[in-house]
C-alpha positions as CSV (number, residue, x, y, z in Angstrom):
1,M,13.2,-22.0,-1.1
2,G,16.7,-21.7,-2.3
3,D,19.6,-19.3,-2.1
4,K,19.2,-15.6,-1.5
5,L,20.8,-13.0,-3.7
6,D,21.6,-9.5,-2.6
7,L,21.2,-7.0,-5.4
8,V,22.7,-3.5,-5.2
9,F,21.7,-0.9,-7.9
10,P,23.9,2.2,-7.8
11,V,22.0,5.2,-9.2
12,P,23.5,8.3,-10.8
13,A,21.6,10.9,-8.8
14,P,18.8,11.3,-6.3
15,G,15.4,10.7,-7.9
16,L,12.6,8.3,-8.6
17,Y,13.6,4.9,-9.9
18,K,11.4,1.9,-10.8
19,F,12.3,-1.7,-10.0
20,L,10.3,-4.3,-11.9
21,F,10.3,-7.8,-10.5
22,H,8.6,-11.0,-11.8
23,D,9.3,-14.4,-10.3
24,A,7.7,-16.3,-13.2
25,G,5.7,-18.3,-10.7
26,A,8.7,-19.5,-8.7
27,Y,7.6,-17.8,-5.5
28,G,10.3,-15.2,-5.4
29,E,10.6,-12.7,-2.6
30,V,11.7,-9.1,-2.5
31,N,12.8,-7.6,0.9
32,I,13.6,-3.9,1.1
33,G,16.1,-2.9,3.8
34,K,15.1,-0.6,6.6
35,G,15.6,3.1,6.1
36,H,14.8,3.0,2.3
37,T,12.0,4.9,0.8
38,V,9.8,2.6,-1.2
39,V,6.3,3.0,-2.7
40,L,4.2,0.3,-4.1
41,P,1.9,1.7,-6.8
42,V,-1.3,-0.2,-7.1
43,T,-1.6,-1.0,-10.8
44,A,-3.8,-3.2,-13.0
45,Q,-1.4,-6.0,-12.0
46,H,-2.2,-8.1,-9.0
47,F,0.0,-8.3,-6.0
48,R,0.1,-11.9,-4.9
49,A,1.2,-13.2,-1.6
50,M,2.0,-16.7,-0.4
51,A,2.6,-15.4,3.1
52,P,1.2,-12.5,5.1
53,V,1.9,-9.0,3.7
54,P,3.2,-6.5,6.3
55,D,1.0,-3.6,7.2
56,L,1.0,-1.0,4.5
57,Y,0.3,2.8,4.7
58,F,-1.6,5.1,2.4
59,Y,-2.6,8.8,2.4
60,V,-6.2,9.9,2.6
61,P,-6.4,13.4,1.0
62,K,-8.0,16.4,2.7
63,G,-11.7,16.6,2.1
64,T,-12.1,12.8,1.6
65,Q,-15.4,11.8,3.2
66,E,-15.4,8.1,2.2
67,I,-12.7,5.7,1.0
68,N,-13.9,3.5,-1.9
69,Y,-12.0,0.5,-3.3
70,Y,-12.3,-2.9,-4.8
71,Y,-10.6,-5.9,-3.3
72,K,-10.4,-9.5,-4.4
73,R,-8.1,-12.2,-3.2
74,A,-6.1,-13.6,-6.1
75,D,-6.4,-17.4,-6.6
76,W,-4.2,-19.4,-4.3
77,Q,-3.3,-16.2,-2.4
78,Y,-2.7,-16.1,1.3
79,G,-5.2,-14.4,3.5
80,G,-7.9,-12.0,2.5
81,A,-9.5,-10.3,5.5
82,H,-8.0,-7.0,6.5
83,Q,-8.4,-4.0,8.8
84,L,-8.3,-0.3,8.0
85,T,-6.9,1.8,10.8
86,D,-7.1,5.6,10.8
87,A,-4.3,8.0,11.9
88,S,-5.4,7.9,15.5
89,G,-4.8,4.1,15.7
90,T,-8.6,3.3,15.6
91,V,-9.6,0.3,13.6
92,V,-12.3,1.9,11.4
93,K,-13.4,-1.2,9.5
94,E,-12.7,-4.9,9.5
95,V,-13.2,-6.2,6.0
96,A,-13.9,-9.9,5.5
97,V,-15.3,-9.7,2.0
98,D,-13.6,-11.1,-1.0
99,G,-14.4,-9.9,-4.5
100,D,-16.4,-6.9,-3.6
101,Y,-16.5,-3.1,-3.5
102,V,-15.8,-1.6,-0.1
103,S,-16.9,1.9,1.1
104,I,-15.6,3.2,4.4
105,P,-16.7,6.6,5.9
106,V,-13.7,8.8,7.0
107,P,-14.3,10.0,10.5
108,A,-14.1,13.8,11.1
109,G,-10.5,15.0,11.4
110,Q,-9.0,11.8,9.9
111,D,-8.7,13.1,6.3
112,G,-5.4,14.6,5.2
113,K,-3.6,11.9,7.2
114,V,-1.9,8.5,6.8
115,W,-3.9,5.4,7.4
116,K,-2.9,1.7,7.7
117,I,-4.2,-1.4,6.0
118,G,-3.2,-4.8,7.2
119,G,-3.9,-7.5,9.8
120,P,-2.8,-11.0,10.5
121,T,-4.2,-12.5,7.3
122,F,-3.7,-9.5,5.0
123,G,-2.6,-10.2,1.5
124,L,-3.0,-8.0,-1.6
125,G,-4.6,-9.5,-4.7
126,G,-6.8,-7.4,-7.0
127,F,-6.9,-4.1,-5.3
128,R,-7.8,-0.6,-6.6
129,F,-8.7,2.6,-4.7
130,F,-11.2,4.7,-6.6
131,N,-11.0,8.0,-5.0
132,I,-7.6,8.3,-3.3
133,P,-4.1,7.8,-4.6
134,N,-3.2,4.2,-5.4
135,Y,0.1,4.1,-3.6
136,F,1.2,2.0,-0.5
137,S,4.3,2.3,1.6
138,P,5.6,-0.1,4.2
139,N,6.7,3.0,6.2
140,P,4.2,5.7,7.3
141,N,6.9,8.4,7.3
142,T,8.1,7.9,3.7
143,L,5.1,8.0,1.4
144,L,5.5,9.1,-2.2
145,L,2.5,11.0,-3.6
146,P,1.6,12.9,-6.7
147,R,3.1,16.4,-6.8
148,E,-0.3,18.0,-7.4
149,L,-1.7,16.4,-4.3
150,V,1.3,17.4,-2.2
151,T,0.8,21.0,-3.3
152,K,-3.0,21.0,-2.9
153,D,-2.9,19.5,0.6
154,G,0.1,21.6,1.7
155,L,2.2,18.6,2.7
156,K,5.8,18.8,3.9
157,V,8.3,17.4,1.4
158,A,11.3,15.6,2.8
159,R,14.5,15.9,0.8
């Protein structure tokens, strides 16, 4: 790995901005400084990791009884197995599958809360939630969610 380059992007006003990054297969790395609000939208693109991915957080909307998603480790990607932990800190499911659909029951009282996905060998590849918002955050206190969901679930908006 070579030199590191710090990038600073001044923005004209508070708001939502998108940073697109592609390393063209050169094993690039993006680190976000502490204290910054970042969301990783899960898109049709794969996230690929050559090293462990830090734990990520996601919101389970009120009324959700089951979390459904598809997960497949990308070719040559690090890791694969992962854990889902509810808001109380309980590991609800250890997932060792690769290239399969996963369904996880949401325990009573754990909907309308922030959950964690991660573990020592966690790496994102092909991943898609089917019934909850497709957004991850590295910080459980700074999630970005669709406005309609924030209103529906009566969530507090930080400004």
